[in-house]
C-alpha positions as CSV (number, residue, x, y, z in Angstrom):
1,M,-10.1,1.1,-18.3
2,C,-12.3,2.4,-15.5
3,R,-12.1,6.1,-14.9
4,G,-15.2,6.7,-12.8
5,L,-17.1,8.2,-15.7
6,P,-20.7,7.5,-16.8
7,T,-19.3,5.9,-20.0
8,D,-17.3,3.3,-18.1
9,P,-18.5,-0.3,-18.6
10,K,-21.0,-1.7,-16.0
11,G,-19.2,-3.5,-13.2
12,C,-16.0,-1.6,-13.8
13,I,-13.9,-1.0,-10.6
14,K,-12.3,2.4,-10.2
15,P,-9.1,1.8,-8.3
16,P,-8.4,3.4,-4.8
17,R,-6.4,6.6,-4.6
18,E,-3.9,7.3,-1.8
19,T,-4.8,10.2,0.4
20,H,-2.4,9.7,3.3
21,S,0.8,7.6,2.9
22,P,3.5,8.2,5.5
23,E,6.9,6.9,4.6
24,P,8.4,4.0,6.5
25,T,11.4,4.5,8.7
26,Y,14.6,2.4,9.2
27,D,15.0,0.1,12.1
28,E,18.5,0.5,13.7
29,A,19.8,-3.0,12.8
30,S,19.0,-2.5,9.1
31,R,20.5,0.9,9.1
32,K,23.7,-0.3,10.6
33,A,23.8,-3.2,8.1
34,R,23.2,-0.6,5.3
35,I,20.3,-2.6,3.8
36,Q,18.5,-0.9,0.9
37,G,15.9,-1.9,-1.5
38,T,12.1,-2.4,-1.9
39,V,9.6,-4.3,0.2
40,K,6.6,-5.5,-1.7
41,L,3.4,-5.9,0.3
42,R,-0.1,-7.1,-0.6
43,I,-2.9,-5.2,1.1
44,V,-6.6,-4.9,1.2
45,V,-8.1,-1.5,0.9
46,T,-11.5,-1.6,2.6
47,P,-14.6,0.2,1.6
48,D,-13.9,2.9,4.2
49,G,-10.4,3.5,2.8
50,S,-8.3,1.9,5.5
51,V,-5.7,-0.9,5.0
52,E,-6.2,-4.4,6.3
53,N,-4.2,-7.6,6.2
54,P,-0.8,-6.4,4.9
55,K,1.4,-9.3,3.9
56,V,5.0,-9.3,2.8
57,I,5.4,-10.6,-0.7
58,K,9.1,-9.6,-1.2
59,S,11.2,-9.2,1.9
60,L,14.3,-7.1,2.6
61,S,15.0,-7.9,6.3
62,E,12.7,-8.7,9.3
63,G,13.2,-5.2,10.7
64,L,12.4,-3.4,7.4
65,D,9.5,-5.7,6.7
66,K,8.0,-4.7,10.1
67,Q,8.6,-1.0,9.4
68,A,6.9,-1.3,6.0
69,I,3.9,-3.0,7.5
70,K,3.8,-0.4,10.3
71,A,3.8,2.5,7.7
72,V,1.3,1.0,5.3
73,S,-1.1,0.2,8.1
74,Q,-1.4,4.0,8.6
75,W,-2.2,4.7,4.9
76,R,-5.6,5.9,4.0
77,F,-7.3,5.9,0.6
78,D,-10.3,7.1,-1.3
79,P,-11.7,3.6,-1.7
80,A,-12.2,1.7,-4.9
81,T,-15.7,1.9,-6.3
82,K,-17.8,-0.4,-8.4
83,D,-20.9,1.2,-10.0
84,G,-20.4,4.2,-7.7
85,K,-20.3,2.2,-4.5
86,P,-17.2,1.7,-2.3
87,V,-15.7,-1.9,-2.5
88,A,-12.8,-3.7,-1.0
89,V,-9.9,-4.4,-3.3
90,Q,-6.6,-6.3,-3.0
91,M,-3.5,-4.6,-4.3
92,D,0.3,-4.7,-4.2
93,V,2.3,-1.7,-2.9
94,Y,6.1,-1.1,-2.9
95,L,8.0,0.7,-0.1
96,T,11.5,1.7,-0.9
97,F,14.2,2.0,1.7
98,Q,17.2,4.1,0.7
99,L,20.0,5.4,2.9
100,I,21.0,9.0,2.4
101,R,24.8,9.4,2.2
């Protein structure tokens, strides 16, 4: 496991860490239809900590998929590092939509 320590194996990639991750909001059609669940997205976290190329892997509805992409596009990370240098990594993220009663 890579922890960012001097004892880590060479070539080890320390994963990115979220620093800003606003929650997604419901679109009106999905709220009225009372759709709940989780959207799975595949993203690339760039060496500067921004998100690129979000793709829906598990869909809930067109509206909630768009809201998930909109939210994750605003996320920021401390980037992944390899041998102490920032690198791009691909990862999956899960955004849960739950209506409050």
